[in-house]
C-alpha positions in Angstrom: 40.8 13.9 -6.9 39.0 15.1 -3.7 36.1 16.5 -5.8 35.8 13.2 -7.7 35.7 11.3 -4.4 33.0 13.7 -3.1 30.9 13.3 -6.2 31.1 9.5 -5.9 30.1 9.6 -2.2 27.1 11.9 -3.0 26.0 9.6 -5.8 26.2 6.6 -3.5 24.2 8.4 -0.8 21.5 9.3 -3.4 21.3 5.7 -4.5 21.0 4.5 -0.9 18.4 7.1 -0.1 16.2 6.1 -3.1 16.5 2.4 -2.2 15.4 3.3 1.4 12.4 5.1 0.1 11.4 2.3 -2.2 11.5 -0.2 0.7 9.8 2.2 3.2 7.0 0.9 5.4 3.7 2.4 4.4 1.3 0.8 6.8 0.7 -1.9 9.3 -1.6 -4.9 9.6 -4.0 -4.3 12.5 -6.0 -7.5 12.5 -6.1 -10.8 10.7 -8.7 -13.5 10.6 -8.2 -16.9 8.9 -5.6 -17.4 6.2 -3.9 -14.1 5.2 -0.6 -13.7 3.4 1.8 -11.0 2.3 3.5 -11.6 -1.1 6.7 -9.5 -1.3 9.5 -10.0 -3.9 7.9 -13.4 -4.9 8.0 -14.7 -1.4 4.6 -15.4 0.3 4.5 -15.3 4.1 1.7 -15.6 6.6 0.5 -12.2 7.8 0.0 -11.3 11.4 -1.1 -8.2 13.4 1.8 -5.8 13.6 3.4 -6.8 10.3 4.5 -3.8 8.3 3.6 -3.5 4.6 5.5 -1.8 1.8 4.7 -0.5 -1.7 4.2 -3.3 -4.2 3.2 -5.9 -1.5 0.3 -8.1 -2.4 -2.3 -9.1 0.2 -3.9 -12.5 -0.3 -6.7 -13.8 1.8 -8.0 -17.4 1.8 -11.6 -18.6 1.8 -11.9 -17.8 5.5 -9.5 -14.9 5.5 -9.9 -11.2 6.3 -7.4 -8.4 7.0 -7.4 -4.8 8.2 -4.6 -2.3 7.7 -3.9 1.3 8.6 -1.5 3.4 6.5 0.8 6.2 7.5 -1.6 8.8 6.1 -4.4 7.3 8.3 -6.1 5.5 5.4 -7.7 2.2 6.4 -8.3 -0.8 4.2 -10.1 -4.1 4.9 -10.1 -7.1 2.6 -12.5 -10.0 2.9 -12.3 -13.7 1.9 -10.6 -14.8 -1.4 -9.1 -11.4 -2.0 -5.9 -10.4 -3.9 -5.0 -6.8 -3.5 -1.8 -5.1 -4.6 -0.5 -1.9 -3.0 0.8 -0.6 -6.3 1.9 3.0 -5.4 2.2 4.8 -2.2 3.9 8.2 -1.6 3.1 10.4 1.4 4.8 13.5 2.8 3.6 14.0 6.4 4.6 17.6 6.4 2.6 18.7 3.4 0.1 15.9 3.5 0.8 15.5 -0.2 0.9 12.0 -1.7 -0.4 9.3 -4.0 -2.1 6.0 -3.2 -3.0 3.4 -5.8 -4.3 -0.1 -5.0 -5.3 -2.8 -7.4 -8.1 -5.3 -6.5 -7.6 -8.3 -8.6 -10.3 -10.3 -6.9 -12.3 -10.2 -3.7 -13.6 -7.4 -1.5 -12.1 -4.2 -0.3 -13.5 -1.6 2.0 -11.7 1.8 2.2 -11.8 4.7 4.6 -9.6 7.4 3.0 -6.9 9.3 4.9 -4.9 12.4 4.5 -3.8 11.7 0.9 -7.4 11.8 -0.4 -8.4 14.7 1.8 -5.5 16.8 0.5 -5.8 16.0 -3.2 -9.1 14.3 -4.4 -7.4 12.7 -7.4 -4.5 11.2 -5.5 -6.1 8.0 -4.2 -7.3 5.4 -6.7 -8.5 1.8 -6.6 -8.1 -0.2 -9.8 -10.1 -3.2 -10.7 -9.9 -5.4 -13.8 -12.6 -3.2 -15.4 -12.4 0.2 -13.9 -10.5 2.8 -11.9 -12.2 4.4 -8.9 -11.2 7.8 -7.6 -11.4 8.1 -3.8 -12.5 11.6 -2.8 -12.4 11.7 1.0 -15.0 9.0 1.6 -15.8 5.5 2.7 -16.7 2.8 0.2 -16.5 -0.9 -0.7 -15.6 -2.7 -3.9 -16.2 -6.3 -4.9 -14.4 -8.0 -7.8 -15.5 -11.5 -8.8 -13.3 -13.8 -10.7 
């Protein structure tokens, strides 16, 4: 009976740990101008400096909106007016500098300064658009997607 109880506890701990990882904060909003929103779990809220972002969040800027973010691997993203950008995948191990970072620009503009993930593994950071996938290889670049 004791072994069964221990197995159940370990299973519950593993489930709790995976849920914590899925909801982990991956970055922070540094600056906001105009109308900027975070869409998380189908709930849209105004974004403000200091707000933390998570994997699967969608950043939405209005006609006068712009936002700048810094991620835990030191990557920096900036989005301009009328943008919709999903933080699709993010995984980073600060000890090994290993990770994966995938964003999807559905519309608008995105400027990127890559961080540790791209420096450690050149194929680990990608930006998807409706028509292409860009590999980020330790660089700075900008993307514009028109509707």
